[in-house]
C-alpha atoms as an extended CHARMM CRD file, in Angstrom:
* protein
*
        92  EXT
         1         1  UNK       CA            -14.6090000000      -22.7450000000        0.4170000000  PROA      1               0.0000000000
         2         2  UNK       CA            -12.7700000000      -23.0850000000        3.7000000000  PROA      2               0.0000000000
         3         3  UNK       CA            -10.0480000000      -20.3780000000        2.4700000000  PROA      3               0.0000000000
         4         4  UNK       CA             -6.6260000000      -19.3690000000        0.6810000000  PROA      4               0.0000000000
         5         5  UNK       CA             -3.0940000000      -19.8520000000        1.8910000000  PROA      5               0.0000000000
         6         6  UNK       CA             -0.4390000000      -17.8640000000       -0.3650000000  PROA      6               0.0000000000
         7         7  UNK       CA              2.2860000000      -19.0920000000       -1.5670000000  PROA      7               0.0000000000
         8         8  UNK       CA              5.5430000000      -17.9940000000       -3.5450000000  PROA      8               0.0000000000
         9         9  UNK       CA              5.5930000000      -14.8880000000       -5.4150000000  PROA      9               0.0000000000
        10        10  UNK       CA              2.1790000000      -13.7500000000       -6.3280000000  PROA      10              0.0000000000
        11        11  UNK       CA             -1.3310000000      -14.5960000000       -4.9360000000  PROA      11              0.0000000000
        12        12  UNK       CA             -2.0790000000      -17.3070000000       -7.9780000000  PROA      12              0.0000000000
        13        13  UNK       CA              0.9690000000      -19.0140000000       -6.4700000000  PROA      13              0.0000000000
        14        14  UNK       CA             -1.8010000000      -19.9680000000       -3.7740000000  PROA      14              0.0000000000
        15        15  UNK       CA             -4.2110000000      -22.7150000000       -2.6010000000  PROA      15              0.0000000000
        16        16  UNK       CA             -7.9290000000      -22.5330000000       -2.2960000000  PROA      16              0.0000000000
        17        17  UNK       CA             -9.3020000000      -25.0520000000       -0.1650000000  PROA      17              0.0000000000
        18        18  UNK       CA            -12.7740000000      -26.7090000000       -0.5620000000  PROA      18              0.0000000000
        19        19  UNK       CA            -14.6200000000      -28.9590000000        1.1970000000  PROA      19              0.0000000000
        20        20  UNK       CA            -16.2680000000      -31.6330000000       -1.3560000000  PROA      20              0.0000000000
        21        21  UNK       CA            -19.7620000000      -32.4100000000        0.9460000000  PROA      21              0.0000000000
        22        22  UNK       CA            -20.3120000000      -35.3090000000       -1.7240000000  PROA      22              0.0000000000
        23        23  UNK       CA            -21.7560000000      -38.1510000000        0.6800000000  PROA      23              0.0000000000
        24        24  UNK       CA            -18.5840000000      -40.5740000000       -0.8130000000  PROA      24              0.0000000000
        25        25  UNK       CA            -16.2400000000      -38.3280000000       -0.2680000000  PROA      25              0.0000000000
        26        26  UNK       CA            -16.6730000000      -35.5510000000        2.5030000000  PROA      26              0.0000000000
        27        27  UNK       CA            -13.0160000000      -34.1680000000        1.9770000000  PROA      27              0.0000000000
        28        28  UNK       CA            -10.8860000000      -31.1620000000        1.6130000000  PROA      28              0.0000000000
        29        29  UNK       CA             -9.5100000000      -30.4470000000       -1.2690000000  PROA      29              0.0000000000
        30        30  UNK       CA             -6.5750000000      -27.9060000000       -2.0390000000  PROA      30              0.0000000000
        31        31  UNK       CA             -6.3660000000      -26.5020000000       -5.6290000000  PROA      31              0.0000000000
        32        32  UNK       CA             -3.8940000000      -23.9670000000       -7.0720000000  PROA      32              0.0000000000
        33        33  UNK       CA             -5.6740000000      -20.6430000000       -7.0670000000  PROA      33              0.0000000000
        34        34  UNK       CA             -4.4020000000      -20.4660000000      -10.9520000000  PROA      34              0.0000000000
        35        35  UNK       CA             -6.3200000000      -23.0610000000      -12.1830000000  PROA      35              0.0000000000
        36        36  UNK       CA             -9.3790000000      -20.7260000000      -11.8600000000  PROA      36              0.0000000000
        37        37  UNK       CA             -8.4300000000      -17.7310000000      -13.7940000000  PROA      37              0.0000000000
        38        38  UNK       CA            -11.1210000000      -18.3050000000      -16.1170000000  PROA      38              0.0000000000
        39        39  UNK       CA            -13.7610000000      -16.7280000000      -13.3270000000  PROA      39              0.0000000000
        40        40  UNK       CA            -11.9970000000      -13.0800000000      -12.8580000000  PROA      40              0.0000000000
        41        41  UNK       CA            -11.6770000000      -10.7000000000      -15.8220000000  PROA      41              0.0000000000
        42        42  UNK       CA            -10.3180000000       -7.8050000000      -13.8140000000  PROA      42              0.0000000000
        43        43  UNK       CA             -7.0850000000       -6.0500000000      -13.2110000000  PROA      43              0.0000000000
        44        44  UNK       CA             -4.2180000000       -8.4150000000      -11.4930000000  PROA      44              0.0000000000
        45        45  UNK       CA             -1.9570000000       -6.2790000000       -9.6640000000  PROA      45              0.0000000000
        46        46  UNK       CA              1.7010000000       -7.0880000000       -9.0930000000  PROA      46              0.0000000000
        47        47  UNK       CA              2.6380000000       -5.2710000000       -5.9220000000  PROA      47              0.0000000000
        48        48  UNK       CA              1.5950000000       -5.5680000000       -2.5520000000  PROA      48              0.0000000000
        49        49  UNK       CA              0.4990000000       -2.0090000000       -1.1830000000  PROA      49              0.0000000000
        50        50  UNK       CA              2.4950000000       -0.4680000000        0.8220000000  PROA      50              0.0000000000
        51        51  UNK       CA              3.7540000000        3.2870000000        1.9280000000  PROA      51              0.0000000000
        52        52  UNK       CA              1.2000000000        6.3110000000        2.3620000000  PROA      52              0.0000000000
        53        53  UNK       CA             -1.2580000000        4.0940000000        1.2920000000  PROA      53              0.0000000000
        54        54  UNK       CA             -1.2120000000        0.7000000000        2.7310000000  PROA      54              0.0000000000
        55        55  UNK       CA             -2.6620000000       -2.2970000000        2.1500000000  PROA      55              0.0000000000
        56        56  UNK       CA             -5.9560000000       -2.3950000000        4.6090000000  PROA      56              0.0000000000
        57        57  UNK       CA             -5.5010000000       -6.3290000000        5.3370000000  PROA      57              0.0000000000
        58        58  UNK       CA             -9.2440000000       -6.9060000000        4.3320000000  PROA      58              0.0000000000
        59        59  UNK       CA             -7.9160000000      -10.6740000000        3.3630000000  PROA      59              0.0000000000
        60        60  UNK       CA             -7.3050000000      -11.7620000000        6.8270000000  PROA      60              0.0000000000
        61        61  UNK       CA            -10.9460000000      -11.2310000000        7.3720000000  PROA      61              0.0000000000
        62        62  UNK       CA            -12.1900000000      -14.8460000000        6.1580000000  PROA      62              0.0000000000
        63        63  UNK       CA            -16.2730000000      -14.5750000000        5.6220000000  PROA      63              0.0000000000
        64        64  UNK       CA            -15.8990000000      -11.0410000000        4.4180000000  PROA      64              0.0000000000
        65        65  UNK       CA            -15.1090000000      -10.5270000000        0.8780000000  PROA      65              0.0000000000
        66        66  UNK       CA            -17.5390000000       -7.6440000000       -0.0220000000  PROA      66              0.0000000000
        67        67  UNK       CA            -16.3290000000       -5.7310000000       -2.8820000000  PROA      67              0.0000000000
        68        68  UNK       CA            -13.4190000000       -3.0250000000       -1.9850000000  PROA      68              0.0000000000
        69        69  UNK       CA            -12.4680000000        0.0980000000       -3.2610000000  PROA      69              0.0000000000
        70        70  UNK       CA             -8.8900000000       -0.6060000000       -3.1100000000  PROA      70              0.0000000000
        71        71  UNK       CA             -6.6540000000       -2.0500000000       -5.9890000000  PROA      71              0.0000000000
        72        72  UNK       CA             -4.6690000000       -4.6240000000       -4.1820000000  PROA      72              0.0000000000
        73        73  UNK       CA             -2.8320000000       -7.4360000000       -5.4520000000  PROA      73              0.0000000000
        74        74  UNK       CA             -5.0740000000      -10.0770000000       -3.6100000000  PROA      74              0.0000000000
        75        75  UNK       CA             -7.8340000000       -8.4640000000       -5.3170000000  PROA      75              0.0000000000
        76        76  UNK       CA             -7.7630000000      -11.4350000000       -7.2100000000  PROA      76              0.0000000000
        77        77  UNK       CA             -8.5680000000      -13.7080000000       -4.8160000000  PROA      77              0.0000000000
        78        78  UNK       CA            -10.6260000000      -12.3540000000       -3.1090000000  PROA      78              0.0000000000
        79        79  UNK       CA            -13.0300000000      -12.5280000000       -6.1010000000  PROA      79              0.0000000000
        80        80  UNK       CA            -12.9990000000      -15.4830000000       -7.0970000000  PROA      80              0.0000000000
        81        81  UNK       CA            -13.4090000000      -16.7990000000       -3.8410000000  PROA      81              0.0000000000
        82        82  UNK       CA            -16.7640000000      -15.1080000000       -3.5620000000  PROA      82              0.0000000000
        83        83  UNK       CA            -17.9920000000      -16.7870000000       -7.0890000000  PROA      83              0.0000000000
        84        84  UNK       CA            -16.5970000000      -20.1390000000       -5.9990000000  PROA      84              0.0000000000
        85        85  UNK       CA            -19.1520000000      -19.3680000000       -2.2210000000  PROA      85              0.0000000000
        86        86  UNK       CA            -21.7520000000      -18.0480000000       -4.5150000000  PROA      86              0.0000000000
        87        87  UNK       CA            -21.8100000000      -21.1480000000       -7.3330000000  PROA      87              0.0000000000
        88        88  UNK       CA            -24.8660000000      -22.8720000000       -7.4870000000  PROA      88              0.0000000000
        89        89  UNK       CA            -24.0380000000      -25.9600000000       -5.4390000000  PROA      89              0.0000000000
        90        90  UNK       CA            -26.3840000000      -29.4900000000       -5.1620000000  PROA      90              0.0000000000
        91        91  UNK       CA            -28.6470000000      -30.1660000000       -3.0020000000  PROA      91              0.0000000000
        92        92  UNK       CA            -27.7850000000      -33.0160000000       -0.8190000000  PROA      92              0.0000000000
């Protein structure tokens, strides 16, 4: 997992960038986030947090995917990224 790039109206319209480390490939793939919806079973919120309780900006820290108590529209993205990072990989 390299990272996430938002796009469109919702987090699901963005892309995950994933390095394919097979020796014959070694490329970075851009895959639409919505292709990974089956890896998430929590709430998908529709609005960015503003006002009295604004978004704390955890998504700007690409190496920090820890669970957070806040509910934000990018919670879905963070959870899926963590699952992809934790997914067992084949040894080289």
